[in-house]
ZABAMAR-238933 format. One record per atom (N, C-alpha, C, CB): x, y, z; residue in three letters. Coordinates in steps of 0.05 Angstrom, whole numbers. Glycine has a CB too. Layout:
<sites>
X, Y, Z, ALA
...
</sites>
This chain:
<sites>
1961, 2038, 2391, UNK
1936, 2049, 2381, UNK
1931, 2039, 2353, UNK
1936, 2080, 2381, UNK
1908, 2029, 2348, UNK
1901, 2019, 2322, UNK
1895, 2042, 2303, UNK
1876, 2000, 2323, UNK
1901, 2038, 2278, UNK
1896, 2058, 2257, UNK
1869, 2052, 2244, UNK
1919, 2058, 2236, UNK
1850, 2069, 2248, UNK
1823, 2065, 2236, UNK
1820, 2083, 2212, UNK
1802, 2071, 2257, UNK
1814, 2070, 2189, UNK
1808, 2084, 2165, UNK
1831, 2099, 2153, UNK
1786, 2103, 2170, UNK
1856, 2090, 2159, UNK
1879, 2103, 2146, UNK
1885, 2131, 2157, UNK
1874, 2106, 2117, UNK
1875, 2137, 2182, UNK
1879, 2164, 2193, UNK
1908, 2168, 2201, UNK
1861, 2168, 2217, UNK
1922, 2146, 2207, UNK
1951, 2147, 2213, UNK
1966, 2135, 2190, UNK
1957, 2133, 2240, UNK
1991, 2142, 2188, UNK
2007, 2132, 2166, UNK
2029, 2113, 2175, UNK
2020, 2155, 2150, UNK
2026, 2102, 2199, UNK
2046, 2084, 2210, UNK
2033, 2059, 2220, UNK
2062, 2098, 2233, UNK
2047, 2036, 2214, UNK
2038, 2010, 2223, UNK
2061, 1997, 2238, UNK
2028, 1992, 2200, UNK
2055, 1983, 2260, UNK
2076, 1970, 2275, UNK
2076, 1940, 2269, UNK
2071, 1974, 2305, UNK
2100, 1929, 2266, UNK
2104, 1900, 2265, UNK
2117, 1892, 2292, UNK
2121, 1891, 2240, UNK
2105, 1874, 2306, UNK
2115, 1867, 2333, UNK
2133, 1842, 2332, UNK
2091, 1861, 2352, UNK
2155, 1843, 2346, UNK
2176, 1823, 2345, UNK
2166, 1796, 2356, UNK
2200, 1831, 2360, UNK
2173, 1774, 2343, UNK
2169, 1747, 2353, UNK
2197, 1733, 2353, UNK
2149, 1731, 2334, UNK
2203, 1718, 2374, UNK
2230, 1707, 2377, UNK
2238, 1685, 2357, UNK
2233, 1696, 2405, UNK
2218, 1673, 2344, UNK
2225, 1652, 2325, UNK
2204, 1649, 2303, UNK
2229, 1625, 2339, UNK
2212, 1638, 2281, UNK
2192, 1634, 2259, UNK
2173, 1612, 2267, UNK
2207, 1626, 2233, UNK
2148, 1615, 2258, UNK
2127, 1596, 2264, UNK
2112, 1588, 2239, UNK
2107, 1608, 2285, UNK
2096, 1566, 2239, UNK
2079, 1560, 2216, UNK
2059, 1582, 2212, UNK
2065, 1532, 2220, UNK
2051, 1586, 2187, UNK
2031, 1606, 2181, UNK
2005, 1600, 2194, UNK
2027, 1609, 2151, UNK
1992, 1621, 2205, UNK
1967, 1619, 2219, UNK
1948, 1640, 2210, UNK
1971, 1621, 2250, UNK
1923, 1632, 2204, UNK
1903, 1652, 2195, UNK
1882, 1658, 2217, UNK
1889, 1642, 2170, UNK
1887, 1649, 2241, UNK
1868, 1653, 2264, UNK
1876, 1680, 2277, UNK
1869, 1630, 2284, UNK
1860, 1701, 2273, UNK
1866, 1727, 2284, UNK
1865, 1727, 2314, UNK
1847, 1748, 2273, UNK
1852, 1707, 2326, UNK
1849, 1705, 2355, UNK
1872, 1689, 2368, UNK
1823, 1692, 2363, UNK
1891, 1679, 2352, UNK
1913, 1663, 2362, UNK
1932, 1680, 2378, UNK
1928, 1649, 2339, UNK
1948, 1668, 2395, UNK
1967, 1683, 2412, UNK
1987, 1698, 2395, UNK
1981, 1665, 2431, UNK
1994, 1687, 2371, UNK
2014, 1699, 2354, UNK
2004, 1726, 2344, UNK
2020, 1681, 2330, UNK
1979, 1728, 2336, UNK
1968, 1753, 2325, UNK
1956, 1771, 2346, UNK
1947, 1747, 2304, UNK
1948, 1760, 2369, UNK
1936, 1777, 2390, UNK
1956, 1796, 2402, UNK
1924, 1759, 2412, UNK
1982, 1791, 2398, UNK
2002, 1809, 2410, UNK
2010, 1832, 2391, UNK
2027, 1792, 2416, UNK
1995, 1836, 2370, UNK
2002, 1856, 2350, UNK
1985, 1881, 2354, UNK
1998, 1846, 2322, UNK
1992, 1902, 2339, UNK
1978, 1927, 2339, UNK
1966, 1930, 2310, UNK
1996, 1952, 2347, UNK
1942, 1920, 2305, UNK
1932, 1919, 2277, UNK
1924, 1947, 2268, UNK
1908, 1901, 2275, UNK
1923, 1950, 2241, UNK
1911, 1974, 2229, UNK
1885, 1966, 2215, UNK
1931, 1987, 2209, UNK
1868, 1985, 2211, UNK
1842, 1980, 2198, UNK
1839, 2000, 2175, UNK
1818, 1984, 2218, UNK
1825, 1992, 2154, UNK
1818, 2011, 2133, UNK
1792, 2004, 2120, UNK
1840, 2013, 2112, UNK
1776, 2025, 2114, UNK
1750, 2021, 2101, UNK
1745, 2044, 2081, UNK
1727, 2020, 2122, UNK
1767, 2050, 2066, UNK
1765, 2071, 2045, UNK
1775, 2060, 2018, UNK
1782, 2095, 2054, UNK
1765, 2073, 1997, UNK
1774, 2064, 1971, UNK
1800, 2079, 1963, UNK
1753, 2069, 1950, UNK
1809, 2076, 1938, UNK
1834, 2087, 1929, UNK
1833, 2117, 1928, UNK
1842, 2076, 1903, UNK
1809, 2130, 1930, UNK
1807, 2159, 1931, UNK
1800, 2169, 1959, UNK
1786, 2168, 1911, UNK
1801, 2152, 1979, UNK
1796, 2160, 2006, UNK
1766, 2161, 2014, UNK
1808, 2186, 2011, UNK
1749, 2151, 1996, UNK
1720, 2152, 2002, UNK
1713, 2128, 2019, UNK
1704, 2152, 1975, UNK
1694, 2132, 2038, UNK
1686, 2111, 2056, UNK
1672, 2088, 2041, UNK
1668, 2122, 2078, UNK
1679, 2064, 2048, UNK
1667, 2040, 2037, UNK
1646, 2028, 2057, UNK
1688, 2019, 2029, UNK
1623, 2022, 2047, UNK
1603, 2010, 2064, UNK
1611, 1982, 2073, UNK
1575, 2009, 2050, UNK
1607, 1976, 2099, UNK
1614, 1950, 2109, UNK
1636, 1951, 2129, UNK
1622, 1931, 2086, UNK
1643, 1928, 2140, UNK
1664, 1926, 2160, UNK
1692, 1932, 2149, UNK
1664, 1898, 2173, UNK
1709, 1942, 2166, UNK
1736, 1949, 2157, UNK
1754, 1925, 2154, UNK
1749, 1969, 2177, UNK
1772, 1927, 2135, UNK
1794, 1907, 2132, UNK
1813, 1911, 2155, UNK
1808, 1910, 2105, UNK
1823, 1889, 2167, UNK
1841, 1890, 2190, UNK
1867, 1876, 2182, UNK
1828, 1878, 2215, UNK
1890, 1888, 2188, UNK
1916, 1877, 2180, UNK
1934, 1877, 2205, UNK
1928, 1892, 2157, UNK
1947, 1854, 2209, UNK
1966, 1849, 2231, UNK
1994, 1844, 2220, UNK
1957, 1826, 2249, UNK
2015, 1852, 2234, UNK
2042, 1847, 2225, UNK
2060, 1839, 2248, UNK
2054, 1872, 2211, UNK
2078, 1819, 2243, UNK
2098, 1811, 2262, UNK
2124, 1807, 2246, UNK
2090, 1785, 2277, UNK
2147, 1805, 2261, UNK
2172, 1801, 2248, UNK
2190, 1784, 2266, UNK
2186, 1827, 2241, UNK
2207, 1768, 2253, UNK
2229, 1754, 2266, UNK
2255, 1764, 2253, UNK
2225, 1723, 2264, UNK
2277, 1752, 2261, UNK
2302, 1761, 2249, UNK
2304, 1752, 2220, UNK
2326, 1750, 2264, UNK
2287, 1732, 2212, UNK
2288, 1722, 2185, UNK
2265, 1729, 2167, UNK
2291, 1693, 2186, UNK
2242, 1737, 2179, UNK
2217, 1739, 2163, UNK
2199, 1762, 2172, UNK
2202, 1713, 2164, UNK
2183, 1771, 2154, UNK
2161, 1789, 2159, UNK
2135, 1774, 2155, UNK
2162, 1815, 2141, UNK
2117, 1775, 2175, UNK
2091, 1762, 2174, UNK
2069, 1782, 2172, UNK
2087, 1744, 2199, UNK
2049, 1776, 2156, UNK
2026, 1793, 2153, UNK
2000, 1776, 2152, UNK
2028, 1810, 2127, UNK
1979, 1786, 2166, UNK
1953, 1773, 2165, UNK
1932, 1794, 2158, UNK
1946, 1759, 2191, UNK
1917, 1789, 2136, UNK
1895, 1807, 2128, UNK
1869, 1793, 2134, UNK
1898, 1815, 2098, UNK
1851, 1807, 2149, UNK
1824, 1797, 2154, UNK
1805, 1814, 2136, UNK
1816, 1799, 2184, UNK
1793, 1801, 2117, UNK
1779, 1816, 2095, UNK
1749, 1809, 2094, UNK
1791, 1808, 2068, UNK
1732, 1827, 2106, UNK
1703, 1823, 2104, UNK
1694, 1825, 2075, UNK
1688, 1844, 2121, UNK
1674, 1810, 2067, UNK
1665, 1810, 2039, UNK
1634, 1807, 2038, UNK
1678, 1788, 2023, UNK
1623, 1817, 2016, UNK
1595, 1813, 2010, UNK
1592, 1790, 1991, UNK
1582, 1838, 1999, UNK
1609, 1789, 1971, UNK
1609, 1767, 1951, UNK
1638, 1762, 1942, UNK
1591, 1775, 1926, UNK
1647, 1738, 1944, UNK
1674, 1731, 1935, UNK
1675, 1730, 1904, UNK
1683, 1705, 1947, UNK
1697, 1741, 1894, UNK
1702, 1741, 1865, UNK
1727, 1725, 1861, UNK
1704, 1770, 1853, UNK
1724, 1699, 1853, UNK
1746, 1680, 1853, UNK
1752, 1671, 1825, UNK
1739, 1656, 1870, UNK
1778, 1667, 1820, UNK
1787, 1657, 1794, UNK
1779, 1627, 1792, UNK
1818, 1661, 1791, UNK
1767, 1619, 1770, UNK
1761, 1591, 1766, UNK
1787, 1574, 1763, UNK
1743, 1587, 1740, UNK
1786, 1549, 1771, UNK
1808, 1531, 1769, UNK
1834, 1543, 1781, UNK
1813, 1524, 1740, UNK
1833, 1549, 1807, UNK
1857, 1561, 1819, UNK
1880, 1542, 1820, UNK
1850, 1571, 1847, UNK
1904, 1553, 1818, UNK
1928, 1536, 1822, UNK
1947, 1552, 1841, UNK
1943, 1530, 1794, UNK
1960, 1537, 1859, UNK
1976, 1550, 1880, UNK
2005, 1541, 1879, UNK
1965, 1543, 1907, UNK
2012, 1524, 1859, UNK
2040, 1514, 1858, UNK
2059, 1535, 1847, UNK
2041, 1489, 1841, UNK
2048, 1555, 1833, UNK
2065, 1576, 1822, UNK
2048, 1602, 1822, UNK
2074, 1569, 1793, UNK
2062, 1624, 1815, UNK
2049, 1650, 1815, UNK
2025, 1651, 1795, UNK
2069, 1672, 1808, UNK
2005, 1667, 1801, UNK
1982, 1671, 1784, UNK
1984, 1698, 1771, UNK
1955, 1667, 1799, UNK
1990, 1701, 1745, UNK
1992, 1727, 1732, UNK
1965, 1742, 1734, UNK
2000, 1724, 1703, UNK
1967, 1768, 1738, UNK
1943, 1786, 1739, UNK
1923, 1777, 1760, UNK
1930, 1787, 1711, UNK
1933, 1768, 1782, UNK
1916, 1758, 1804, UNK
1899, 1781, 1814, UNK
1933, 1747, 1827, UNK
1907, 1806, 1811, UNK
1892, 1829, 1820, UNK
1865, 1833, 1806, UNK
1909, 1854, 1816, UNK
1860, 1818, 1786, UNK
1834, 1819, 1773, UNK
1812, 1805, 1789, UNK
1835, 1808, 1745, UNK
1820, 1791, 1810, UNK
1802, 1776, 1827, UNK
1804, 1787, 1856, UNK
1808, 1745, 1826, UNK
1791, 1774, 1875, UNK
1793, 1782, 1903, UNK
1822, 1777, 1913, UNK
1773, 1768, 1921, UNK
1835, 1798, 1922, UNK
1862, 1795, 1933, UNK
1866, 1815, 1956, UNK
1883, 1799, 1911, UNK
1885, 1808, 1973, UNK
1897, 1827, 1992, UNK
1926, 1831, 1984, UNK
1895, 1816, 2022, UNK
1935, 1856, 1985, UNK
1962, 1862, 1975, UNK
1978, 1878, 1995, UNK
1959, 1879, 1949, UNK
2004, 1873, 1993, UNK
2024, 1889, 2007, UNK
2044, 1900, 1987, UNK
2039, 1872, 2029, UNK
2048, 1927, 1988, UNK
2070, 1940, 1974, UNK
2090, 1947, 1995, UNK
2060, 1965, 1957, UNK
2116, 1940, 1992, UNK
2136, 1947, 2012, UNK
2162, 1954, 1998, UNK
2141, 1923, 2031, UNK
2173, 1977, 2005, UNK
2197, 1987, 1993, UNK
2219, 1990, 2014, UNK
2193, 2014, 1980, UNK
2241, 1975, 2011, UNK
2264, 1976, 2029, UNK
2289, 1988, 2016, UNK
2270, 1949, 2040, UNK
2285, 1998, 1991, UNK
2308, 2009, 1976, UNK
2312, 2038, 1985, UNK
2302, 2008, 1945, UNK
2333, 2043, 1999, UNK
2338, 2070, 2010, UNK
2345, 2090, 1988, UNK
2360, 2069, 2030, UNK
2352, 2080, 1965, UNK
2361, 2098, 1943, UNK
2337, 2106, 1925, UNK
2381, 2084, 1925, UNK
2315, 2091, 1925, UNK
2293, 2098, 1907, UNK
2266, 2090, 1920, UNK
2296, 2083, 1880, UNK
2249, 2110, 1924, UNK
2223, 2105, 1934, UNK
2205, 2092, 1914, UNK
2210, 2130, 1944, UNK
2213, 2092, 1888, UNK
2197, 2082, 1867, UNK
2204, 2053, 1859, UNK
2200, 2100, 1842, UNK
2221, 2041, 1876, UNK
2228, 2013, 1873, UNK
2218, 1998, 1898, UNK
2259, 2009, 1870, UNK
2200, 1979, 1894, UNK
2188, 1965, 1917, UNK
2178, 1938, 1908, UNK
2165, 1982, 1930, UNK
2170, 1922, 1927, UNK
2160, 1895, 1922, UNK
2130, 1894, 1926, UNK
2174, 1874, 1940, UNK
2117, 1877, 1910, UNK
2088, 1874, 1911, UNK
2081, 1845, 1917, UNK
2074, 1883, 1885, UNK
2065, 1840, 1938, UNK
2057, 1813, 1945, UNK
2026, 1812, 1946, UNK
2069, 1805, 1973, UNK
2015, 1791, 1934, UNK
1986, 1787, 1933, UNK
1978, 1759, 1942, UNK
1975, 1793, 1905, UNK
1955, 1757, 1955, UNK
1944, 1732, 1963, UNK
1914, 1732, 1959, UNK
1951, 1726, 1992, UNK
1903, 1710, 1950, UNK
1874, 1708, 1945, UNK
1861, 1690, 1967, UNK
1868, 1696, 1917, UNK
1834, 1690, 1968, UNK
1820, 1672, 1987, UNK
1825, 1643, 1981, UNK
1791, 1678, 1986, UNK
1835, 1636, 1957, UNK
1841, 1609, 1950, UNK
1871, 1602, 1953, UNK
1832, 1604, 1921, UNK
1886, 1620, 1966, UNK
1914, 1616, 1970, UNK
1931, 1618, 1944, UNK
1920, 1590, 1984, UNK
1919, 1630, 1923, UNK
1935, 1637, 1900, UNK
1953, 1660, 1909, UNK
1917, 1645, 1876, UNK
1975, 1664, 1894, UNK
1994, 1685, 1902, UNK
2008, 1697, 1878, UNK
2014, 1673, 1922, UNK
2020, 1720, 1883, UNK
2035, 1733, 1863, UNK
2056, 1751, 1877, UNK
2017, 1750, 1844, UNK
2081, 1750, 1868, UNK
2101, 1768, 1878, UNK
2115, 1782, 1855, UNK
2122, 1753, 1896, UNK
2119, 1808, 1857, UNK
2130, 1824, 1835, UNK
2151, 1843, 1846, UNK
2108, 1839, 1821, UNK
2172, 1848, 1830, UNK
2192, 1868, 1836, UNK
2185, 1892, 1818, UNK
2221, 1857, 1830, UNK
2176, 1914, 1831, UNK
2166, 1937, 1817, UNK
2186, 1959, 1817, UNK
2139, 1947, 1829, UNK
2193, 1969, 1793, UNK
2211, 1992, 1790, UNK
2198, 2012, 1771, UNK
2239, 1983, 1780, UNK
2187, 2033, 1782, UNK
2173, 2053, 1765, UNK
2192, 2070, 1749, UNK
2156, 2070, 1782, UNK
2218, 2068, 1754, UNK
2238, 2083, 1739, UNK
2250, 2067, 1716, UNK
2260, 2093, 1757, UNK
2241, 2043, 1712, UNK
2253, 2026, 1692, UNK
2232, 2020, 1670, UNK
2262, 1999, 1704, UNK
2233, 2036, 1648, UNK
2213, 2032, 1626, UNK
2214, 2003, 1616, UNK
2218, 2052, 1603, UNK
2190, 1992, 1612, UNK
2189, 1965, 1601, UNK
2191, 1943, 1621, UNK
2210, 1962, 1581, UNK
2198, 1949, 1645, UNK
2200, 1928, 1665, UNK
2191, 1938, 1693, UNK
2229, 1917, 1667, UNK
2168, 1952, 1693, UNK
2158, 1962, 1718, UNK
2148, 1940, 1736, UNK
2135, 1982, 1712, UNK
2141, 1917, 1725, UNK
2134, 1894, 1741, UNK
2150, 1869, 1732, UNK
2103, 1888, 1740, UNK
2170, 1861, 1747, UNK
2187, 1839, 1740, UNK
2174, 1813, 1750, UNK
2215, 1842, 1751, UNK
2160, 1799, 1732, UNK
2146, 1774, 1740, UNK
2165, 1751, 1743, UNK
2125, 1768, 1719, UNK
2190, 1754, 1734, UNK
2209, 1732, 1737, UNK
2222, 1731, 1764, UNK
2231, 1734, 1716, UNK
2219, 1753, 1779, UNK
2231, 1754, 1806, UNK
2216, 1734, 1824, UNK
2229, 1782, 1818, UNK
2230, 1720, 1841, UNK
2218, 1700, 1859, UNK
2227, 1706, 1888, UNK
2226, 1671, 1851, UNK
2208, 1712, 1905, UNK
2214, 1720, 1932, UNK
2217, 1696, 1951, UNK
2193, 1738, 1943, UNK
2204, 1674, 1944, UNK
2204, 1651, 1963, UNK
2184, 1655, 1986, UNK
2231, 1646, 1973, UNK
2166, 1673, 1983, UNK
2147, 1678, 2005, UNK
2126, 1656, 2006, UNK
2133, 1705, 2003, UNK
2114, 1652, 2030, UNK
2094, 1631, 2034, UNK
2067, 1644, 2041, UNK
2103, 1612, 2057, UNK
2045, 1630, 2034, UNK
2018, 1641, 2039, UNK
2000, 1619, 2050, UNK
2007, 1652, 2013, UNK
1979, 1628, 2063, UNK
1958, 1610, 2073, UNK
1932, 1626, 2074, UNK
1965, 1598, 2101, UNK
1910, 1614, 2065, UNK
1884, 1628, 2065, UNK
1863, 1610, 2077, UNK
1876, 1636, 2036, UNK
1843, 1622, 2090, UNK
1819, 1608, 2098, UNK
1795, 1627, 2094, UNK
1821, 1599, 2128, UNK
1772, 1616, 2090, UNK
1747, 1631, 2087, UNK
1727, 1623, 2109, UNK
1735, 1627, 2058, UNK
1718, 1643, 2124, UNK
1697, 1639, 2144, UNK
1671, 1647, 2131, UNK
1703, 1655, 2171, UNK
1657, 1628, 2120, UNK
1632, 1634, 2105, UNK
1610, 1644, 2124, UNK
1623, 1610, 2090, UNK
1610, 1634, 2149, UNK
1589, 1643, 2168, UNK
1591, 1672, 2175, UNK
1591, 1626, 2193, UNK
1616, 1682, 2177, UNK
1620, 1710, 2184, UNK
1626, 1728, 2160, UNK
1643, 1713, 2204, UNK
1628, 1716, 2136, UNK
1635, 1730, 2111, UNK
1661, 1746, 2114, UNK
1612, 1749, 2104, UNK
1682, 1731, 2123, UNK
1709, 1743, 2125, UNK
1728, 1722, 2114, UNK
1716, 1751, 2155, UNK
1746, 1731, 2097, UNK
1768, 1713, 2089, UNK
1794, 1724, 2100, UNK
1770, 1710, 2058, UNK
1812, 1705, 2106, UNK
1837, 1712, 2119, UNK
1861, 1703, 2101, UNK
1839, 1698, 2147, UNK
1880, 1720, 2098, UNK
1904, 1713, 2082, UNK
1929, 1720, 2098, UNK
1904, 1728, 2055, UNK
1946, 1700, 2101, UNK
1971, 1704, 2116, UNK
1995, 1700, 2098, UNK
1973, 1684, 2139, UNK
2016, 1716, 2102, UNK
2041, 1715, 2086, UNK
2065, 1713, 2105, UNK
2043, 1740, 2068, UNK
2085, 1699, 2096, UNK
2111, 1700, 2109, UNK
2131, 1707, 2087, UNK
2119, 1673, 2123, UNK
2144, 1730, 2090, UNK
2162, 1741, 2070, UNK
2191, 1740, 2081, UNK
2154, 1769, 2061, UNK
2209, 1726, 2068, UNK
2237, 1726, 2077, UNK
2249, 1754, 2075, UNK
2254, 1706, 2062, UNK
2262, 1764, 2095, UNK
2275, 1790, 2093, UNK
2296, 1791, 2071, UNK
2288, 1797, 2120, UNK
2308, 1768, 2066, UNK
2328, 1767, 2044, UNK
2316, 1775, 2018, UNK
2339, 1738, 2042, UNK
2290, 1769, 2013, UNK
2277, 1777, 1988, UNK
2272, 1807, 1987, UNK
2250, 1762, 1986, UNK
2272, 1820, 2010, UNK
2268, 1849, 2011, UNK
2295, 1864, 2010, UNK
2253, 1857, 2036, UNK
2317, 1849, 2009, UNK
2343, 1862, 2010, UNK
2352, 1871, 2037, UNK
2343, 1885, 1991, UNK
2340, 1859, 2058, UNK
2346, 1866, 2086, UNK
2361, 1843, 2098, UNK
2320, 1872, 2102, UNK
2386, 1848, 2109, UNK
2402, 1827, 2120, UNK
2400, 1825, 2150, UNK
2431, 1831, 2112, UNK
2398, 1847, 2164, UNK
2397, 1847, 2193, UNK
2375, 1866, 2204, UNK
2425, 1855, 2205, UNK
2350, 1858, 2203, UNK
2329, 1875, 2213, UNK
2332, 1880, 2243, UNK
2301, 1863, 2206, UNK
2324, 1903, 2251, UNK
2326, 1910, 2280, UNK
2304, 1928, 2288, UNK
2354, 1923, 2286, UNK
2299, 1929, 2314, UNK
2278, 1947, 2325, UNK
2283, 1976, 2316, UNK
2277, 1945, 2356, UNK
2262, 1989, 2307, UNK
2265, 2016, 2298, UNK
2267, 2020, 2268, UNK
2288, 2029, 2311, UNK
2273, 1998, 2253, UNK
2275, 2000, 2224, UNK
2247, 2008, 2213, UNK
2283, 1973, 2212, UNK
2248, 2025, 2192, UNK
2224, 2035, 2179, UNK
2226, 2030, 2149, UNK
2220, 2065, 2186, UNK
2203, 2021, 2138, UNK
2202, 2018, 2109, UNK
2175, 2028, 2099, UNK
2205, 1988, 2101, UNK
2175, 2036, 2074, UNK
2151, 2047, 2061, UNK
2132, 2023, 2054, UNK
2158, 2063, 2035, UNK
2107, 2026, 2061, UNK
2088, 2005, 2054, UNK
2060, 2017, 2047, UNK
2085, 1985, 2078, UNK
2044, 2000, 2033, UNK
2016, 2005, 2032, UNK
2002, 1978, 2033, UNK
2008, 2021, 2006, UNK
1977, 1978, 2043, UNK
1960, 1955, 2046, UNK
1936, 1959, 2029, UNK
1953, 1949, 2076, UNK
1929, 1939, 2013, UNK
1909, 1944, 1992, UNK
1892, 1919, 1988, UNK
1923, 1951, 1966, UNK
1868, 1923, 1975, UNK
1851, 1901, 1968, UNK
1837, 1907, 1942, UNK
1831, 1896, 1990, UNK
1831, 1886, 1927, UNK
1811, 1887, 1906, UNK
1789, 1867, 1913, UNK
1824, 1880, 1878, UNK
1764, 1875, 1910, UNK
1742, 1857, 1920, UNK
1718, 1859, 1902, UNK
1735, 1864, 1948, UNK
1704, 1836, 1900, UNK
1678, 1834, 1887, UNK
1679, 1835, 1857, UNK
1661, 1856, 1897, UNK
1658, 1827, 1843, UNK
1657, 1828, 1814, UNK
1659, 1856, 1802, UNK
1631, 1815, 1804, UNK
1653, 1876, 1819, UNK
1655, 1903, 1809, UNK
1684, 1913, 1811, UNK
1637, 1922, 1825, UNK
1702, 1896, 1821, UNK
1731, 1903, 1823, UNK
1735, 1929, 1839, UNK
1743, 1907, 1794, UNK
1723, 1929, 1863, UNK
1726, 1952, 1880, UNK
1754, 1952, 1893, UNK
1704, 1951, 1903, UNK
1766, 1976, 1893, UNK
1793, 1979, 1904, UNK
1792, 1992, 1932, UNK
1810, 1996, 1885, UNK
1806, 1980, 1951, UNK
1808, 1990, 1978, UNK
1837, 1995, 1985, UNK
1795, 1970, 1998, UNK
1842, 2016, 2001, UNK
1870, 2022, 2007, UNK
1872, 2033, 2036, UNK
1881, 2043, 1987, UNK
1893, 2024, 2050, UNK
1900, 2036, 2076, UNK
1908, 2065, 2073, UNK
1922, 2020, 2090, UNK
1926, 2070, 2054, UNK
1934, 2097, 2047, UNK
1925, 2102, 2019, UNK
1966, 2101, 2050, UNK
1903, 2117, 2015, UNK
1891, 2121, 1989, UNK
1912, 2133, 1969, UNK
1867, 2139, 1990, UNK
1913, 2122, 1945, UNK
1932, 2132, 1925, UNK
1922, 2157, 1912, UNK
1937, 2110, 1904, UNK
1896, 2163, 1914, UNK
1883, 2186, 1900, UNK
1888, 2184, 1870, UNK
1894, 2212, 1911, UNK
1887, 2159, 1860, UNK
1892, 2154, 1832, UNK
1877, 2128, 1825, UNK
1923, 2151, 1826, UNK
1875, 2123, 1798, UNK
1863, 2098, 1789, UNK
1881, 2074, 1793, UNK
1855, 2101, 1760, UNK
1906, 2080, 1799, UNK
1926, 2058, 1805, UNK
1935, 2060, 1834, UNK
1950, 2060, 1786, UNK
1942, 2036, 1845, UNK
1953, 2035, 1872, UNK
1983, 2044, 1871, UNK
1951, 2007, 1883, UNK
1995, 2045, 1848, UNK
2024, 2049, 1846, UNK
2032, 2078, 1847, UNK
2034, 2036, 1820, UNK
2027, 2090, 1871, UNK
2035, 2118, 1877, UNK
2051, 2118, 1903, UNK
2009, 2137, 1879, UNK
2077, 2111, 1901, UNK
2093, 2107, 1926, UNK
2095, 2132, 1943, UNK
2120, 2098, 1919, UNK
2091, 2156, 1931, UNK
2092, 2180, 1947, UNK
2070, 2181, 1968, UNK
2089, 2205, 1928, UNK
2050, 2164, 1966, UNK
2028, 2164, 1985, UNK
2029, 2140, 2004, UNK
2002, 2165, 1970, UNK
2050, 2124, 2003, UNK
2052, 2101, 2021, UNK
2054, 2111, 2050, UNK
2077, 2084, 2013, UNK
2048, 2093, 2068, UNK
2053, 2098, 2096, UNK
2080, 2084, 2104, UNK
2031, 2087, 2113, UNK
2083, 2078, 2130, UNK
2108, 2066, 2139, UNK
2102, 2042, 2157, UNK
2125, 2087, 2154, UNK
2119, 2022, 2155, UNK
2120, 1999, 2173, UNK
2143, 2003, 2191, UNK
2121, 1972, 2158, UNK
2139, 2000, 2218, UNK
2160, 2004, 2238, UNK
2163, 1978, 2253, UNK
2153, 2028, 2257, UNK
2188, 1968, 2256, UNK
2193, 1944, 2271, UNK
2194, 1952, 2301, UNK
2220, 1931, 2262, UNK
2177, 1938, 2317, UNK
2176, 1943, 2346, UNK
2183, 1918, 2361, UNK
2147, 1952, 2353, UNK
2191, 1922, 2386, UNK
2196, 1900, 2404, UNK
2170, 1890, 2415, UNK
2216, 1908, 2427, UNK
2170, 1867, 2428, UNK
2146, 1855, 2439, UNK
2134, 1873, 2461, UNK
2151, 1827, 2450, UNK
</sites>
């Protein structure tokens, strides 16, 4: 069952037997076998006008894959994009984000991954219990990204492949559960969208995250 508007707090990642090249085609066989979630609410749970954001997830023994399909009215893009390294403060532009916490000891320690329509990216190690280093920009996950923009349909797509090693997970298995949230910043007005609304001016409220569950095919 798909999650519409954040009404459920669980998302499924469907198993794939091997790693594949990143794909941003939501109609491809790789993504058609998933159980996507949808959201069309802001960070306070208020309905957003327009089509819902759709997010798909898959996993292999080595990686977590995510595809975000992001409808837009007007793209807000950083001038002179560069993709060879992380883009600091990428959240000030159009991005799709994943927050994921696999630390069983602390719900306030999690990873943040961002991708833009121009395939810019940012990965951060977030620890809300560590004063002065709540966002460790020196951390490097080794994750991969790919973006495409469908101007005719006004949807941009962002795909990520995140090594489980970067999440501190050595042997993922069916039934594993981790804390996550799916988020967006969009347009020149810097509108915030959230699968699980934080009910705050910041997305960084882990108590309100949902869950990602690893499922078999």
